[in-house]
N, C-alpha and C positions, 0 to 999 in steps of 0.2 A: 701519674706517678712522678715524683720529683726526687732525683737522685741527689743526696747531699755529698757523697764522696764515693771513691771506687769500691770500698768494702762495706759501705752502709747505704741503705736506702730507706726512705720512709714515704708513705703516701696515705691518703685519706679516702675512705669510702663513706659516702653519706647516703642514708636509706631512710624509707618510711617504715615505722613500726606501728603496729595496730593493737595496742592494749585495749582492753574493754573497761570503761568507755574511751572514746577519743582516739587520737593518733598522734604520734610524735615523729620528729626528725632526729636521727641519731647520727653522730659522727664517730666512725671507727677509725682511730689512728693506728696504722700498722707500721711496724718498724722491723726491718730484717738486717741482722748483723752477721757478717762472715767471721766466724770464730774457727780459725784453722781452715779445715776443709769442709766444715759443715755450716749451715745457716741456722741461726737462732731467731725466731720470730716472737714478737710481743705485740699486745693490743691494748689500747686504752679507749674507752668509750665515753662519750659525752652526749647528753640530751640537749641539743641545741635549742629545741623549741620550748624548753621549760619556761613557763610564764607567758608564752606566746599566745595560746589559745587552745580551744577544745579539739579542733580538727586541724592538722598540719599535713600537707601532702605535696606531691610533685617537686621534690628537691632538685636544684641545679647547683653544681659545684665547680669552683675553680681553685687551683692551688697555686700560690704565687711563687716566684723564684726564691724568695726568702723563707719559704715553708709556711707562711700564714695561709689561711683559707678564707674564702668568701663564699656564702651559700645564699641562695634565694629559694623560697618555697611559697606555697599558698597557704594561708591560715584562714579558718572560719572561726572566729572568736567564740561563738556560742553554738555553732552547728545549725544556725538558722537559715543558711542559704540565702535565697532571694528575698526572704522575709526581713532580713537585716543586711542589705547589700554593702552598707558602709562598714561592715565588720568582716567582709571577704576580701582580703588584701594580699598583695605581695609583701613578704617579709625579707628584708635584705639584712644579713647577719655577717659580721666580720670578726675574726679572731683578734684583731687589734682594737675592737670596741666590745669587750666582753660584758659590759654592764648596760647595753642598750640594744634595742631593736629599732629598725627603720621600717615603716609600713607605708605602702604606696598603693594608689588606686582604690577602686571599689568594685565588687562583683567580678573579680578577676577569675578567669578560666585557665590560663596558661602562662608560664614564665620561663624564660631561658636566659642563662648567665654565661658570659664568655670574656676572654682576656686577649689583649694584644700580644702578639708573638714576643716572648722573651721579656715583657715589661710587667709592671704591676698595675697598669690601668685596666679596670674592668668596666663592662657595660652589661646592662640587662634590658630585655624587651618583654612586654606582657600584653596580653589580650584582655580587654574589659568589656562587659556587656553593658550597653546603654539602654536597651529594651529587649523584648523577647527575641528578636531576630537580628538586631543591629549590633555589630562589634567594632570597637575602636582599638587600635594598636598603638602603643607607646614605647619609647626608649628612653633610658636614663643612665647617668653615670655618677649618681650620688649627689651631684650639685646642680644639675639642670635636667629638664625633661622636654621631650619633643613628641609631637603627634606624628605618627608614620602615615604614609600614604597607602597602607594595607589595612584590610578590614576582616582578617581571618579570626576564627575562634581558637585555633592552635597556632603557636609561634615558635620559631627556632632562630637563634642568633648565631651567625658563623663567627669565627675568629679571623684575624688578619694582622699584617704588619703595622698597620696604622688605622686610626679611626675611619679614614677615607676608604679603607678596604673592608669595613664592616657593613654587613647587610642583614636584614631580617627576612625570613621567608615565612609566610602564613598560609594556612589552609582553612577554607570555609566549607564545612560539611553539613550546615544547618538545613538548607533547602536548595532545590535545583535552581540554577545550575551551580554544582560544586566547582571550586576553583582553587588554584594556587596563585600566590602573588609574591613578588620580591620588592622590598622597599628601596628607597633611594639610600645613598650613602649616609652613614652616621658621622661623617667628617665634621659637620658644623655643630655637633651637639654641645661641645664645650663653650661655644661662643653665643649661642642663641637658645632662647626658650620660646617655643611657638605657642604655649598656653600659659595662662596665669597660674602660678603654683600657689596653693594654700597650705599653710602650715599648722601643726599641732604639736602638743607635748603632753605627756602624761607619765604614769608609772603603773606598774603591776606589783602589788604587795603580795608576798608569798610566805606562808607559814609552813609549807609542806603539805598540809591537809586541806587548807582553803587558800584561795587567791582572790584578791580584789583589784579590779582594774578601774582607773579613772584617767580621763584625758580631756583637755580643752582642744577643740578642732577648729580649723578654718577661721583663725583669728584675723579680723580685718579692722582697720580704723579708716573711716571715710572711704570704704571700698578698696583700700590698698592692704595687701597681704603683709602681715607682720611675722617675721621669723623669731625663733627662740635662741637662746645663747648656745654656743657650740659646746659640744661634749668631747673633750680631748681624747685622742686615741692613746693606747698603751704602746710602749716601745718593746714589749716582750716578744721575742721571735722564737722562744724555745717551745717546741712542739708539745713536750710533756706538760707544759704549764698552760696549755690551751683549755681554759675552763670558763664556764659562765660565772661571772663574779657579781654577786648580790651586794647592793649598797645599803647602808643604814638609812633610817628615815631622814635624819639631818642631811646626809649627803644627797639623797634624792631631792629634797627640797632646795638644795643649792642650785640645781640645774632646772628647776621648774619655774624659770623666769624667761621673759621675752626680751628681744632686743629693744633698745629705747625707741619711743616714738613721740610725736608732738601732739598735744591736745589743746583745744581752745574752746570757747563758748560755741555750742552747736556741734562739736565733733561727735561722730557716731562710732561707738565700739560694738562690734558684733562678733559672736562666736557661737559654736555649738559644743555640747559636752555629752559624753557617754560614760556609763559606769556599769560594773557588774560584779557580783559576788559569785564565785564558782566553788562549789563544795558538794560532797555526797550527802544531801540532806536527809537521805533515807538510811544512812549509816547508824548502826547501833553502838559504835565505838564511843565509850564514855568520855574520853579526852576530847574528841571532836564535838560531842554534844555540849560539853562545858565551854569549849572555845567559842562555839557559835552563840551560845547564850550570852556571853560577855563581849561579843564582838561589837566594837563601835569604831567608825572611821569618820574623821571630820575633814571636809574639803573646803578650804576657804580660798576665794579669788579676790586679790587686792590690787590696787594701783599704788605704786611706790615711786617717789622721786628718784630720777636717775642721778647717781652720784652719791646722794646722801642716804638713800634707802628709807627715808622718812615716809610714813604712811600718808598717802593722799586721801584714801577712803577705801572702804570695803565694797567690792562689787556683788559678791554673793557668798552665802555660807550655807553649806549642805552637810547634814549628819546622816550617817548610814548605819544600820544595824542589820541583823539577819532577817528581819521582816520586811525591809524596804529596799535592800540592795540588790535583790535578785531580779533585775530588770535589764532588758536590752534596748529600751526606748532611747531614742536620740532626742535631745532637748536643744532648743535654740534660744539665745538671749540677745538682747540689744540694750545698750546703754547710751543715753544722750547726755553729753556734758553740758551743764548749765552754769558753771562757774566762770567768772570773768578772768581775763588774762590767758597767757600762753604758758604751758609747762611741758618739759620733757620728762616722760614718765616711762615705766615699764609695767607690764601685767605680771603678777606673781601668784603662783599656786602654792598653798601650804597644806600639806597632808599631816594629819595627826591620827594616832591609833591607841586604842586601849590594850593592844597586845604587846607585851614587853619584848623588846628586841627584834620586832618585825623588820624584815628587809625586803629589797625588791629590785626591779629592773626599770630603766628609763625607756620611754617609748617616744620616737620621733615619727610624725605623721606628715604625709605629702599627698594632697588631693585625695583624702579619704572619704570626703563628702562632696558630691557633685552638686551643680546648681539645681538640677531637678529635684533632688532630695530636699535641699534647703527650702525650695519654693513651696514644698508641701507642709513645712512646719510653721506653726504659728508662734512667732518669737515672743518670749516673755520680756516685757518692758521693765527694765530694772531701774532703780534709783541708787545713785552712789551714796553710801552711808559714810557721813563725816567721821573722822577719828573720834573716839570716845574721850570726853573730857573727864579725866580722873583727878578728883580733888581730895579723896580720903583713901586711907588704908582700909583693906577688907579681906577677910578670910571667909570663904563660902563653904557651906556645908557640902561634904563630899556626896557624889552621886555615882552609881546607886548606893543606897545605904538602908538596910543591910546589903552586904556584897559578898561575892565569892568568884574568883579570888582577886579581881581587879576593880578598882574604882577610880574616879577622876576628882582631883582637888583643885579648885580655882582660887586665885587670889589676885589682888591688885595693889600697886604701890604708886603714890602720887609724885614721888621724887626718886631720882637715881640713888640706890642704896645697896649696902651689903645685906643679903637676904639668906636666912636659914629656914628650912621647912623640915621638921623632924617628927618621927612617930615614936610614941612611948607606950609601954604597957601600963597596967593599973598600978604597978609598984614604982613607976617613975623610971624604969630602965629604958634606955635607948634601944629601939628595935631597928629603925632604919633612918638614914638621912636622905631625903628626897632632893633638897636644894641646899647648896652651901656655896655662895659665890656672889659676885657683884651683878646687879640687875638694874637695867634702865627703867624709867617710868613706863608703866603699862600694865596690861592684864596678862596673866599667865595660867596655863593649865598643865597639871602634873599628873601622870599616871602612877598609881600605887599598886604594885603587884604583891599581894600577900600570900602567894602560893607556898612559900617556905615557912610560914608561921602557923600556929594553932588558932583555932576559933576562939573568939572572945571579944571583950571590950578593949579598945585602944584609944589613944588620944594623939591628935596631930597639932603641932604648934608652929605658928609662923612668928619669926623675929625679923624686924627691919628697922634699924636705927633704935628709937625709943619705943617703937610700937611692938606689942606682943598680943597674940590672940591664940586661943586654944579651943578645939572642938573635938567631940567624941564620934568615933565611928565603930560599927559592929561588923565583925567578920563571922559569917555563918557558913561552915563547910558541911 
């Protein structure tokens, strides 16, 4: 409980809710106001785990002096348990970062979060299974991680006046002899990292009825871990505004970029990736059935020049729909650079969707895939695809066609130009403007959502400089 003033107090209670199916972490924000001689109470509730995964449990909460909260819990993304250990992680969630989750570790069994007395510095400890009987304990503060000298399956972190006064206690109940252990001080955590940290970045797209998760994990270049760009925190400290904030697809793509790194002939880029579509596939709801039928997600991984953002090459392009996105398999890929010279580049993830207005949350990952898991994967050897040399204008036939209610229109322009892409009915009346602005040389993909118009034949027309092209499309509802 954190009192804000003499006559007002507010505090948070975080608990595990068990809807069927799955489980969620709920934050109940309780406020008591003294009105004359009586207390008036109010409550606001937020589902903190929205977009986090299928199973969410064992929450641990701290409330900061400025009234913000930080919460840790364990999530099992698909409910697969030990079958998918890389998806059983610690989730670290802060009210100052309402658009992102931080995921730590793999095959986690216990987590504990605590705070320094009177300060805003928080620390967490967790227990991770390395095989059927062996457990490792770790501690982190959001910027660095250490391996503790304890090996219990259950863990609890005490609070203290400083990090030097923080200790973790663990309990091992798996086999005889059972034992308790106390770790050394966490005082050196901010200055040292006793294990190599691997980093990942991804997003969870959420329509309310379906969720699609994609992330690049354990990105390394010549065996050196590569970080991703920082996601800034918000400055909002008003408890009533503490909500999960979903971002547009364009905003998500802005942060799906690595920090710069150097490549040269022979450089080896390695990463793993995971994806999953979550929906009630047995539901008879007509809106959900229609949404799944037209569901398409594109995931492109590129190398871009640092500073200019010019495309160096495409590493991988994956396309998902309702028939191939329901998978929890982890994939590993490796790319060997064969071009001469040295370049400073970034890895960029670009997500696209056939679902109009889809939004989502960012995901940061730390050590979510261990060396044992990576060693069992056969990496897919990739070839960097050079940027396409575009020499002509082109307007491509929409796909799918016929369609209901969304379709994709692709076009390309060989020069920078002002571009319009418009849809007309058979009488020549303007139905919708899809593009109206200046575009640089390149290939483009546009989603056309026709849910608000009637079935029939329509025409779409591309204009760029002196170039004009028109094609027919058929909407069948």
